[in-house]
C-alpha positions as CSV (number, residue, x, y, z in Angstrom):
1,D,40.9,-69.4,15.6
2,G,39.3,-69.3,12.2
3,R,38.8,-65.6,12.1
4,L,39.7,-63.7,8.9
5,P,42.1,-60.9,9.2
6,H,40.6,-57.4,9.0
7,T,41.4,-55.6,5.8
8,H,41.3,-51.8,5.5
9,K,40.6,-50.1,2.2
10,P,42.7,-47.0,1.9
11,G,40.8,-43.8,1.2
12,A,37.3,-45.2,1.8
13,G,36.7,-42.7,4.6
14,S,37.8,-39.7,2.5
15,V,35.5,-40.9,-0.3
16,M,32.5,-41.0,2.1
17,R,33.4,-37.5,3.5
18,R,33.6,-35.8,0.1
19,P,29.8,-35.6,-0.6
20,V,29.3,-34.2,2.9
21,K,31.9,-31.5,2.3
22,W,30.3,-30.7,-1.0
23,L,26.9,-30.5,0.6
24,L,28.2,-28.2,3.4
25,R,29.9,-26.0,0.9
26,G,26.8,-25.8,-1.2
27,L,24.6,-24.8,1.8
28,A,27.2,-22.2,2.8
29,G,27.1,-20.8,-0.7
30,V,23.3,-20.6,-0.6
31,A,23.4,-19.0,2.8
32,G,25.9,-16.4,1.6
33,L,23.8,-15.5,-1.5
34,A,20.8,-15.2,0.7
35,L,22.7,-12.8,3.0
36,L,23.9,-10.8,0.1
37,A,20.3,-10.5,-1.2
38,V,19.1,-9.3,2.2
39,I,21.9,-6.7,2.4
40,A,21.1,-5.5,-1.1
41,L,17.4,-5.3,-0.3
42,A,18.2,-3.3,2.9
43,V,20.4,-0.9,0.9
44,I,17.7,-0.4,-1.7
45,V,14.7,0.1,0.6
46,N,16.5,1.8,3.6
47,T,18.4,4.6,1.8
48,Q,17.3,7.5,-0.2
49,S,19.6,6.7,-3.0
50,G,18.2,3.2,-3.2
51,T,14.7,4.6,-3.1
52,R,15.5,7.0,-6.0
53,W,17.0,4.1,-7.9
54,T,13.8,2.1,-7.4
55,I,11.7,5.0,-8.7
56,G,13.9,5.2,-11.8
57,I,13.4,1.5,-12.4
58,I,9.6,1.9,-12.2
59,D,9.8,4.8,-14.6
60,S,11.8,2.8,-17.1
61,R,9.3,-0.1,-17.0
62,I,6.0,1.8,-17.4
63,P,4.8,3.1,-20.8
64,G,4.6,6.8,-19.8
65,T,6.8,9.1,-17.8
66,L,6.9,9.2,-14.0
67,E,8.3,12.4,-12.4
68,V,9.2,12.7,-8.7
69,A,11.0,15.9,-8.1
70,E,11.6,15.3,-4.4
71,F,10.6,13.0,-1.6
72,S,11.4,12.4,2.1
73,G,11.9,9.1,4.0
74,T,12.7,5.8,2.4
75,L,10.8,2.7,1.2
76,W,11.7,1.1,4.5
77,S,10.8,3.8,7.0
78,G,7.9,5.3,5.0
79,L,7.9,7.4,1.9
80,R,6.4,10.9,1.5
81,I,6.1,12.5,-1.9
82,P,4.8,16.1,-2.1
83,D,4.3,16.0,-5.9
84,L,4.1,13.1,-8.3
85,D,3.3,13.3,-12.0
86,Y,2.6,10.7,-14.6
87,R,2.0,11.4,-18.3
88,D,1.6,9.4,-21.4
89,A,0.0,10.1,-24.8
90,N,-3.6,10.3,-23.6
91,T,-3.3,10.6,-19.8
92,E,-2.0,13.0,-17.2
93,I,-2.1,12.2,-13.5
94,H,-1.0,14.6,-10.8
95,V,-0.8,13.4,-7.1
96,I,-0.3,15.8,-4.2
97,D,1.0,14.7,-0.8
98,A,1.3,11.0,-1.3
99,E,2.4,8.7,1.5
100,L,3.4,5.0,1.4
101,A,4.2,2.7,4.4
102,V,5.2,-1.0,4.0
103,E,5.5,-3.7,6.6
104,W,8.5,-5.5,5.1
105,S,8.7,-8.2,7.8
106,S,5.5,-9.7,6.3
107,L,7.4,-10.8,3.3
108,A,8.7,-13.7,5.5
109,T,5.1,-15.0,5.5
110,G,4.6,-14.6,1.8
111,L,2.7,-11.4,2.1
112,F,3.5,-7.9,0.8
113,E,1.7,-5.7,3.3
114,V,1.1,-2.0,2.6
115,T,0.0,-0.5,5.9
116,G,-0.8,2.9,4.5
117,L,-1.3,4.5,1.1
118,T,-2.7,8.0,1.1
119,A,-2.9,11.1,-1.0
120,A,-4.4,14.6,-0.4
121,S,-5.6,14.8,-4.0
122,V,-5.3,13.0,-7.3
123,E,-6.2,14.6,-10.6
124,Y,-6.8,12.4,-13.6
125,N,-6.9,14.3,-16.9
126,N,-8.0,12.5,-20.1
127,L,-6.0,14.1,-22.9
128,A,-7.5,12.0,-25.7
129,P,-9.5,14.0,-28.4
130,A,-13.2,14.2,-27.7
131,D,-14.0,12.5,-31.0
132,A,-11.5,9.7,-30.4
133,V,-13.0,6.2,-30.2
134,A,-12.5,4.9,-26.7
135,E,-10.7,1.5,-26.6
136,P,-12.2,-1.0,-24.2
137,F,-10.3,-1.1,-20.9
138,E,-8.7,-4.4,-20.1
139,L,-6.7,-5.3,-17.0
140,A,-4.7,-8.5,-17.3
141,L,-2.2,-9.3,-14.7
142,D,0.0,-12.4,-14.2
143,P,-0.5,-14.0,-10.8
144,L,1.7,-12.2,-8.3
145,P,4.4,-14.3,-6.5
146,V,3.0,-13.0,-3.1
147,A,-0.3,-11.8,-1.9
148,V,-0.7,-8.0,-1.5
149,A,-2.5,-6.6,1.5
150,L,-3.5,-3.0,2.0
151,T,-4.4,-2.1,5.6
152,H,-5.6,1.5,4.9
153,S,-5.9,3.8,1.9
154,R,-7.4,7.2,1.6
155,V,-7.6,9.8,-1.1
156,G,-8.9,13.2,0.0
157,N,-10.1,14.3,-3.5
158,L,-10.1,12.6,-6.9
159,Y,-10.7,14.8,-9.9
160,L,-11.7,13.1,-13.2
161,V,-11.2,15.6,-16.0
162,S,-12.1,15.0,-19.7
163,G,-12.4,18.1,-21.8
164,E,-14.9,20.4,-20.1
165,A,-16.4,17.6,-18.0
166,R,-15.1,17.4,-14.4
167,T,-16.2,14.9,-11.7
168,V,-15.1,15.1,-8.1
169,I,-15.0,12.1,-5.8
170,T,-14.1,12.9,-2.2
171,A,-13.1,11.0,0.9
172,I,-12.2,7.8,-0.8
173,E,-11.3,5.1,1.7
174,L,-10.4,1.4,1.4
175,N,-9.7,-0.7,4.4
176,N,-8.2,-4.2,4.9
177,A,-8.0,-5.0,1.2
178,L,-6.3,-8.2,-0.1
179,L,-5.1,-9.0,-3.6
180,D,-4.5,-12.7,-3.9
181,D,-4.2,-14.6,-7.1
182,N,-5.8,-11.7,-9.0
183,V,-8.8,-11.7,-6.6
184,L,-9.4,-8.4,-4.8
185,S,-11.4,-8.3,-1.6
186,A,-11.9,-5.6,1.1
187,T,-13.8,-5.3,4.3
188,S,-14.9,-1.7,3.7
189,A,-14.8,1.0,1.0
190,A,-16.3,4.5,1.0
191,A,-16.5,7.6,-1.2
192,A,-18.6,10.6,-2.0
193,V,-19.4,11.5,-5.6
194,N,-20.6,15.1,-6.1
195,N,-21.5,15.2,-2.4
196,V,-23.4,11.9,-2.5
197,A,-21.9,9.4,-0.1
198,V,-21.3,5.8,-1.3
199,R,-20.4,3.0,1.1
């Protein structure tokens, strides 16, 4: 009838299936790594040992010394620190009754959301000699991988101490702040300096 006989190439189907198998295996490997990362994050932020480890990592990365004798809660459920101390060559900071709360689910939308950051009091003590030449303050940060939102922050009393000079700033509040690409914005801020309110 003029029709050519059908020829079959051995192994052609298996050759076509190999890239698909490699792709599926690659996707499974990526999914497995993502699952391990989520589990590791959960262990770090949802246990006290993981929280203590995170505090140690922060202490090792900053120039001075960070001391947290005790705390309650976790980074996941909310962290409460009765006493926090930081000290370097020219600075001493003492924080009383600090609390931190983070909405971790916001990371899925590319936002690191701190819902609460409060402290009963913060004392900043300048230890530099009175005759020391003050170096200009510079703050240079690389752009953060995610935007940082702060829903509410309050400091009851902020003490600025330098030698015999002492300034008290009370009732410091910052609401709905956003740090995005090194630009900081906030809907409201308030404080009282030496009993004079600033809003």
